[in-house]
C-alpha positions in Angstrom: -67.8 -66.6 59.9 -70.5 -68.8 61.3 -73.6 -69.2 59.1 -76.5 -68.3 61.3 -78.7 -70.8 59.4 -76.5 -73.6 60.7 -75.9 -72.2 64.2 -77.5 -74.5 66.8 -76.2 -72.6 69.9 -78.7 -72.8 72.7 -80.5 -75.8 71.1 -80.7 -79.4 72.5 -80.6 -82.4 70.2 -81.6 -86.0 71.1 -80.1 -88.7 68.9 -81.0 -92.3 69.2 -78.5 -94.9 68.0 -76.0 -92.1 68.6 -73.1 -94.1 69.8 -71.7 -95.1 66.4 -72.2 -94.9 62.7 -74.6 -92.3 61.3 -75.9 -91.3 64.7 -72.5 -90.5 66.0 -71.7 -88.4 62.9 -74.9 -86.4 63.2 -74.5 -85.9 66.9 -70.9 -84.5 66.5 -71.9 -82.3 63.6 -74.6 -80.7 65.7 -72.3 -80.2 68.6 -69.6 -78.7 66.4 -72.2 -76.1 65.5 -73.2 -75.3 69.0 -75.9 -77.8 70.1 -75.9 -79.7 73.4 -76.6 -83.4 72.7 -78.3 -86.3 74.3 -76.8 -89.5 73.1 -78.7 -92.7 73.5 -78.4 -96.3 72.5 -78.7 -99.7 74.1 -75.1 -99.6 75.3 -74.7 -96.8 77.8 -70.9 -97.2 77.9 -70.6 -96.6 74.1 -72.8 -93.4 74.6 -70.3 -92.2 77.2 -67.5 -92.2 74.6 -69.4 -90.0 72.2 -70.5 -87.8 75.1 -66.9 -87.2 75.9 -66.1 -86.3 72.3 -69.0 -83.7 72.4 -67.8 -82.3 75.7 -64.3 -81.9 74.3 -66.0 -79.5 71.8 -67.2 -77.3 74.6 -70.8 -78.5 74.5 -72.9 -80.3 77.1 -73.6 -83.9 76.5 -75.8 -86.6 78.2 -75.2 -90.3 77.7 -78.2 -92.5 78.4 -78.7 -96.2 77.8 -82.1 -97.0 76.3 -83.8 -99.8 74.3 -86.1 -97.7 72.1 -88.4 -100.7 71.5 -89.4 -100.6 75.2 -91.8 -97.7 75.9 -91.0 -97.7 79.6 -87.3 -97.0 78.8 -88.3 -94.4 76.2 -90.5 -92.6 78.7 -87.6 -92.6 81.2 -85.2 -91.3 78.6 -87.6 -88.4 77.8 -88.0 -87.6 81.5 -84.3 -87.6 82.1 -83.6 -85.4 79.0 -86.1 -82.7 80.1 -84.9 -82.9 83.7 -81.4 -82.2 82.5 -82.0 -79.6 79.7 -85.6 -78.5 80.0 -86.1 -78.8 76.3 -85.4 -80.8 73.1 -85.3 -78.8 69.9 -84.1 -81.6 67.5 -85.0 -85.2 67.7 -83.3 -87.7 65.4 -84.8 -91.2 65.3 -81.7 -93.0 64.0 -81.7 -96.3 66.0 -82.4 -99.3 63.9 -81.7 -103.0 63.3 -81.9 -105.3 60.3 -81.0 -108.8 61.4 -79.7 -111.5 59.1 -81.6 -114.7 58.5 -81.3 -117.6 56.0 -85.0 -117.8 55.1 -88.2 -116.1 55.9 -89.7 -119.0 57.8 -86.7 -118.8 60.2 -87.9 -115.4 61.5 -89.3 -115.9 65.0 -92.1 -113.9 66.4 -89.7 -112.5 69.0 -87.3 -111.3 66.3 -90.1 -109.8 64.2 -91.4 -107.9 67.2 -87.9 -106.7 68.0 -87.4 -105.3 64.5 -90.7 -103.5 64.5 -90.1 -102.3 68.1 -86.7 -100.6 67.4 -87.5 -99.3 63.9 -91.1 -98.2 64.3 -92.7 -98.5 67.7 -89.9 -96.6 69.5 -89.8 -93.7 67.0 -93.6 -93.5 67.3 -93.4 -93.1 71.1 -90.5 -90.6 70.9 -92.3 -88.5 68.2 -95.6 -88.6 70.1 -94.1 -87.4 73.4 -91.3 -85.1 72.4 -93.3 -83.7 69.5 -96.1 -82.8 71.8 -93.7 -81.0 74.1 -92.1 -79.2 71.1 -95.6 -78.1 69.9 -96.5 -76.8 73.3 -93.2 -74.9 73.5 -91.0 -73.2 70.9 -91.3 -75.8 68.2 -88.6 -78.0 66.8 -87.5 -80.4 64.1 -87.9 -84.2 64.0 -85.8 -86.2 61.6 -86.4 -89.9 61.0 -83.8 -92.1 59.5 -85.4 -94.6 57.1 -84.0 -96.8 54.4 -84.2 -97.6 50.7 -85.6 -100.9 51.8 -88.8 -99.0 52.6 -89.2 -98.1 48.9 -87.7 -101.0 47.0 -88.2 -104.8 47.5 -85.2 -106.0 49.4 -84.8 -109.7 49.8 -83.2 -110.4 53.2 -84.7 -107.4 54.9 -88.5 -107.9 54.8 -89.4 -107.0 58.4 -87.0 -104.1 58.4 -88.3 -102.7 55.1 -91.9 -103.0 56.4 -91.0 -101.1 59.6 -89.2 -98.4 57.7 -92.2 -98.0 55.3 -94.3 -97.4 58.4 -91.8 -94.8 59.6 -92.1 -93.0 56.2 -95.9 -92.9 56.8 -95.6 -91.7 60.3 -93.3 -88.9 59.1 -96.0 -87.4 57.0 -98.8 -87.9 59.6 -96.8 -86.4 62.4 -96.0 -83.4 60.3 -99.7 -82.7 60.2 -100.3 -83.7 63.8 -97.8 -81.2 65.2 -97.5 -78.6 62.6 -97.0 -75.7 62.1 -94.5 -75.4 65.0 -92.9 -78.8 64.6 -91.4 -80.0 61.3 -91.1 -83.7 60.7 -89.0 -85.1 57.9 -87.3 -88.3 56.9 -84.0 -89.3 55.4 -84.2 -92.4 53.2 -80.7 -93.7 53.6 -79.0 -96.0 51.1 -76.2 -98.4 51.9 -73.7 -96.8 54.3 -70.4 -98.4 55.3 -71.0 -98.3 59.0 -70.3 -101.1 61.5 -73.2 -103.1 60.1 -71.4 -103.4 56.8 -68.7 -105.6 58.4 -71.2 -108.5 58.1 -71.7 -107.9 54.4 -70.1 -109.9 51.5 -68.2 -106.9 50.3 -67.2 -108.4 46.9 -70.9 -109.0 46.2 -71.8 -105.6 47.5 -69.3 -103.8 45.3 -70.5 -105.7 42.3 -74.1 -104.7 43.1 -73.1 -101.1 43.7 -71.4 -100.9 40.3 -74.7 -102.1 38.7 -77.3 -100.4 40.8 -76.0 -97.2 42.4 -75.3 -94.1 40.3 -72.2 -93.3 42.5 -71.2 -97.0 42.3 -70.2 -97.2 45.9 -71.4 -97.3 49.5 -71.7 -94.1 51.5 -69.3 -93.0 54.2 -71.0 -92.2 57.6 -70.1 -88.5 57.4 -72.0 -88.2 54.1 -75.4 -88.2 56.0 -74.5 -85.0 57.8 -75.5 -82.4 55.1 -79.0 -83.7 54.9 -79.4 -83.9 58.6 -78.1 -80.3 59.2 -80.4 -79.0 56.5 -83.5 -80.7 58.0 -82.6 -79.6 61.6 -81.9 -76.0 60.7 -84.0 -73.0 59.6 -82.6 -73.6 56.1 -85.5 -76.1 55.7 -88.1 -73.9 57.3 -90.6 -74.7 54.5 -89.8 -78.4 54.4 -91.9 -80.8 56.3 -93.7 -84.2 55.9 -91.3 -85.3 53.2 -88.6 -87.8 52.5 -85.1 -87.0 51.2 -83.1 -89.8 49.6 -79.4 -90.0 50.5 -78.7 -93.2 48.8 -75.9 -92.8 46.2 -78.5 -92.9 43.4 -80.0 -96.3 44.2 -81.8 -97.7 41.2 
């Protein structure tokens, strides 16, 4: 028996960074519960693979290559999404990047701008444009994917943490800007074992997890799904402008 609170039939979701990791898991979870899904990331061919998975579930899917740090590409994405489906009910700003560097003085202006562009500037543009359309129509839910780096000092991720802190702030301000018809919330994600973790020193990570995470491990990508479904659905009808930590109990 389908739980009507988690029935997304007739709804359209747009997921950035949707070709892998957390984005892919959230996109598939929504499709499994009836949503049609727009998958976007910088690599259109990777989006096509996830779109095929969604279509195999009997839902409609649209794959679209977009660098969310470039507003002209974001605007083209939004135009294409509304031309295809006529609406977006759920927007998940999941695309992100946290580059490695040996020391802070090695960060170039180009790299700094790229980190801010993907993690903050792109979500701003998407929320501003899609949120406005949601507010003028039947409403909707916007979910931003942030990071514990936005809350705790994180050596090695300073520009990323700063951008995600800005995303936390935008979450609350957009909730007021487009409420009451549009709800805007934020998932503060801890360390998840996605493709990005392949670059980690896993021995050092596991030692740190034992000391600083209540669950003493990294998260599996599918473990983001419950929070995303809650925030996307009527289950969270009285939840907006807030952040929810899904971080394994990060100290």
